[in-house]
C-alpha positions, -999 to 999 in steps of 0.1 A, spaced: 608 -148 84 643 -146 67 655 -111 73 665 -105 41 627 -107 27 612 -82 17 585 -69 40 562 -56 15 531 -82 16 546 -93 49 526 -125 54 503 -128 85 513 -147 116 547 -139 104 574 -150 132 588 -114 137 558 -96 144 543 -80 178 524 -99 201 492 -82 213 507 -67 248 540 -60 227 527 -40 204 509 -20 231 543 -15 252 563 -7 221 539 20 211 536 38 239 571 38 243 569 54 212 545 77 219 563 87 256 592 101 246 615 133 255 588 152 245 565 149 272 590 153 298 615 181 283 588 203 259 555 191 277 563 214 313 579 243 299 553 246 272 526 242 300 540 269 315 546 292 289 506 291 280 486 290 315 492 252 334 462 238 341 441 254 313 467 243 291 465 212 297 427 208 293 434 218 261 458 194 252 431 161 267 409 177 242 432 180 215 444 144 221 411 132 221 398 150 193 430 149 166 454 129 183 436 95 180 418 98 149 449 102 132 469 76 153 442 49 141 445 57 105 482 53 109 479 21 122 453 12 102 472 20 69 499 2 84 482 -31 90 464 -26 58 496 -26 35 520 -44 58 548 -28 43 571 4 50 554 35 54 561 47 17 548 12 5 522 10 29 503 40 15 505 23 -23 493 -10 -15 463 4 2 456 30 -22 464 13 -54 488 44 -68 527 46 -69 518 83 -68 509 75 -30 544 63 -21 561 96 -25 534 109 2 547 78 23 587 87 20 576 119 36 576 102 70 608 80 59 625 112 54 613 128 87 621 103 110 655 95 98 660 134 105 645 134 136 669 107 148 697 124 138 695 148 165 668 135 188 707 111 197 721 141 205 694 152 231 691 118 241 730 112 245 725 147 268 705 127 292 726 98 297 755 119 300 740 138 327 726 102 343 760 90 348 771 124 358 747 132 382 749 93 401 788 99 400 779 135 421 802 152 392 773 171 380 763 191 415 801 196 425 798 229 402 769 253 411 773 267 380 749 245 358 743 274 331 782 270 325 785 236 335 756 228 306 772 251 278 805 240 283 790 202 274 774 206 245 798 231 230 828 203 237 837 169 220 818 143 246 787 153 230 795 133 202 804 103 221 771 99 239 754 107 207 774 73 190 766 56 218 726 63 215 733 55 180 750 23 190 726 8 217 694 15 196 711 -4 166 719 -31 187 683 -33 200 664 -29 167 690 -55 149 673 -83 173 641 -78 151 605 -72 162 596 -95 188 636 -106 198 645 -70 201 620 -39 200 594 -60 220 614 -75 247 629 -43 251 599 -24 258 585 -53 282 612 -41 298 623 -1 306 581 15 299 574 -7 336 610 5 348 598 42 334 567 35 355 587 23 386 610 59 377 582 82 376 564 72 405 592 76 422 600 110 413 565 118 415 563 112 452 599 127 462 585 162 444 548 158 458 564 157 492 586 189 491 581 221 507 559 242 483 548 214 460 510 220 465 514 256 446 530 235 414 503 209 418 478 238 417 492 256 389 487 222 370 455 205 381 433 243 387 421 255 355 427 293 352 409 299 313 415 336 312 454 327 300 440 309 269 446 324 240 441 310 205 479 305 203 478 285 233 452 262 215 470 256 186 504 248 206 484 222 225 471 208 195 508 205 179 517 190 210 491 164 213 497 153 175 536 152 175 536 134 213 517 106 202 546 104 176 520 108 144 537 122 111 569 103 113 559 65 103 567 52 133 528 43 139 522 34 104 556 8 105 547 -4 143 513 -12 127 524 -34 98 532 -57 126 506 -64 143 480 -95 138 446 -85 127 428 -100 153 439 -73 177 413 -45 181 431 -10 167 407 13 181 410 -3 212 447 -6 208 446 35 200 430 41 232 456 25 250 484 44 233 465 76 239 459 65 273 495 57 283 506 91 269 486 113 285 489 93 319 530 100 312 522 134 305 504 138 337 528 124 359 556 146 341 538 177 353 537 164 388 573 156 390 586 190 371 558 216 384 559 208 423 596 208 420 597 241 404 576 260 429 595 246 458 624 257 443 610 286 432 620 286 392 604 299 365 582 270 350 587 289 318 620 287 315 625 272 280 645 240 271 672 249 294 646 240 322 655 204 322 695 207 321 702 242 339 671 249 364 660 211 378 700 203 389 697 233 407 669 219 427 686 183 430 717 203 447 695 216 473 671 188 482 683 162 507 695 128 483 691 149 452 722 132 442 703 101 436 671 117 426 688 138 405 702 105 392 667 90 382 653 118 367 680 122 341 680 81 338 640 82 331 649 108 307 674 86 290 651 58 293 623 72 278 646 89 249 655 52 239 618 36 239 617 64 211 645 59 193 638 24 186 603 33 171 623 62 145 649 40 138 625 10 123 608 35 99 639 38 72 646 3 87 618 -11 77 617 11 39 660 0 37 649 -35 41 621 -34 16 636 -14 -9 669 -24 -14 660 -61 1 686 -57 29 690 -81 56 678 -66 90 712 -64 103 726 -46 75 697 -19 71 702 -15 108 738 -3 109 736 17 71 711 37 90 726 42 121 758 56 104 736 76 81 719 88 116 753 97 130 770 112 95 743 137 93 740 146 131 777 153 133 767 188 118 738 193 146 764 184 172 791 209 161 769 235 161 765 244 199 801 256 192 825 236 185 829 247 151 824 281 141 802 292 110 772 262 112 748 290 119 724 301 90 695 330 91 704 331 131 696 294 132 720 268 139 722 234 122 705 217 151 679 244 153 672 239 113 666 199 114 646 208 145 625 230 123 620 212 90 611 181 109 588 192 134 570 225 115 572 209 76 580 175 75 556 162 105 524 184 97 527 175 60 533 135 69 501 141 89 480 160 68 483 133 40 473 108 66 442 126 70 431 132 36 442 98 27 423 79 52 395 105 49 392 108 11 411 81 -10 414 49 7 380 26 -1 388 -1 27 398 22 58 364 8 74 375 -26 70 408 -21 81 401 2 113 376 -22 128 352 3 140 312 -1 140 292 19 118 283 45 144 321 52 152 333 49 118 310 78 110 327 99 142 359 91 126 357 100 89 341 131 101 369 140 121 394 128 94 376 150 67 366 182 83 384 184 117 419 173 119 430 182 84 418 220 91 437 218 123 471 204 118 468 232 87 465 255 113 493 241 133 515 242 105 509 280 86 515 285 125 544 267 136 559 278 98 555 316 111 531 320 85 505 326 111 509 349 138 493 360 169 
């Protein structure tokens, strides 16, 4: 396929599309990101450990997988960007505006996600070099780092690496990248898990993570589990829809959705078996919040044998996980730009990369380098995170459930489900998922409180 071809009506059998295994690995890479290693451990610590983890699994299966299948089906049915696929299968231009929510969400998320990804890349280099552990004031180190200029350089580096991969195309770039890094990610996970499980006192962390105490569950923890299950699968941001547009029609989307959900769940499980044994072994608060990764865990690595090596491997793991997500995030607006303005892939990639860098600059500067980038008690970074995570993603997910459940007549054929499974899927999309996603939206926006 020429890089100047419009992606709308992308032909079946196009040279630039995923192989069956490449699609599964790329989609798992999209789902497996910083959220599972950075956010999942501390919200699990805050909301009940094993009981929360079980609730997360239920939400992943009951809501996450049906919406995931809907996004994949819309993408393959429309064979275009997130915006045009809605129009193609829905038959009305108004749906294009709904699809644009996903394009805007992915562009916004990429703009600040690259900043945090840059932190992980920087910390990997610092850990392997030993510089991270030369000063035990890890809180001071982190505060000084994020309030200076270096994060901007690391942010730019993440964007350049991502752009280089995506500019090489679907089969030659994104697929090849994931075929190398996803197995590499698995190796890093297993090495770190073995190290964590052999630490003194690790058993208490395993018990906390795998032995449920249902008395700790609340209505709020249920909504948090649902929200994380939804967002950990990269739903509502157009990534799975865009990836679905590059999938051959011979591929079973139902089996693909199960494989993606299983990969995401497996990663969350191993992440818990790394984080919780480590925190219990070194007396770290499991609910320490976002600073757990960049402040508390470096202190733990500095105190363990071969801590420089394992600390470096841990942050390398985070950086790899981040990059497997950035390539899927950036592909959403790139596919839209290629289609809408008939740009070559290379030109579209670097225009979008430049836009993400410019939009992300105020967020990177808002940690103290430039005073005054705080509004209503939130930094520019926090506002971008709030807008994307609490407004655009839930709305995008809500649109998908309502569209596939009520308006799309060809859903059954594209999803490829038997009549029995299709009825179950349709019931979830019509009556369960929209209500629960709406509750997540109202809760995350602060309208419903417990």
